C-alpha positions as CSV (number, residue, x, y, z in Angstrom):
1,M,27.6,60.2,-43.6
2,P,24.1,58.7,-43.2
3,I,24.1,54.9,-42.8
4,F,22.1,54.3,-46.1
5,K,25.0,56.0,-48.0
6,K,27.8,53.9,-46.5
7,K,29.3,51.2,-48.6
8,K,31.5,48.2,-48.2
9,R,33.2,45.7,-50.5
10,C,31.5,42.7,-51.8
11,F,32.3,39.6,-49.7
12,A,33.4,37.6,-52.8
13,A,37.1,37.1,-52.9
14,G,38.9,39.7,-55.1
15,C,35.7,41.7,-55.9
16,K,36.2,45.4,-55.5
17,E,32.5,46.3,-56.1
18,R,31.2,48.7,-53.5
19,I,27.8,47.7,-52.1
20,P,25.3,48.9,-49.5
21,L,26.1,47.7,-45.9
22,R,22.9,45.6,-45.8
23,L,24.1,43.3,-48.6
24,L,26.6,40.4,-48.5
25,M,27.7,40.4,-52.1
26,C,27.2,42.4,-55.3
27,G,24.4,41.3,-57.6
28,R,26.7,39.4,-60.0
29,H,28.3,37.3,-57.2
30,W,25.0,36.8,-55.3
31,A,23.4,35.4,-58.4
32,M,26.1,32.6,-58.4
33,V,25.0,31.4,-55.0
34,P,22.4,28.6,-55.2
35,H,18.9,29.6,-54.1
36,E,18.9,27.1,-51.2
37,L,22.1,28.6,-49.8
38,R,20.8,32.1,-50.2
39,V,17.7,31.2,-48.2
40,E,20.0,29.6,-45.6
41,V,22.1,32.7,-45.3
42,Y,19.0,34.9,-44.7
43,G,17.5,32.4,-42.2
44,A,20.8,32.2,-40.2
45,L,21.0,36.0,-40.3
46,D,17.5,36.2,-38.8
47,V,18.4,33.8,-36.0
48,W,21.5,35.8,-35.2
49,Q,19.7,39.2,-35.3
50,S,17.1,37.7,-33.0
51,G,19.7,37.0,-30.3
52,G,20.9,33.6,-31.4
53,S,24.3,32.4,-32.2
54,P,26.1,33.9,-35.3
55,K,27.8,30.5,-36.0
56,A,25.2,29.3,-38.6
57,Y,25.4,32.7,-40.4
58,L,29.2,32.7,-40.4
59,D,29.2,29.1,-41.8
60,A,26.7,29.9,-44.4
61,I,28.4,33.1,-45.7
62,K,31.7,31.2,-45.9
63,R,30.1,28.5,-48.0
64,A,28.5,31.1,-50.2
65,A,31.9,32.7,-50.8
66,A,33.4,29.3,-51.5
67,V,30.7,28.6,-54.1
68,V,31.4,31.9,-55.9
69,T,35.2,31.2,-55.9
70,T,34.7,27.7,-57.3
71,R,32.3,28.9,-60.0
72,E,34.6,31.8,-61.0
73,K,37.6,29.4,-61.2
74,S,35.7,26.9,-63.4
75,A,34.5,29.8,-65.6
76,N,38.2,31.0,-66.1
77,V,39.4,27.5,-67.0
78,R,37.1,27.2,-70.0
C-alpha cells in the first residue's frame, strides 16, 4: 500500500478516528489544542527531523494529548 494511503489512529486517548500518518490527531481533537501548543509541536518536530533530540517533540505531544483529555472531561461533566 502506498504511504499516502496508510492510516493510523488519532493520538487523542480513546479516539478511533483513522488519520493520515503525517497527522498527530484528527481535526476535531487538534482543534482543541491551543494555537501556541500546536506551534510548539510543529517546531519541536522540525528540530527532531533536522537531527535534533525528540525530547521536546515527545513532551509537546504528551501535553497536547493531556489538553484534549482535560477538555473532553470538562465537556462531559456539563
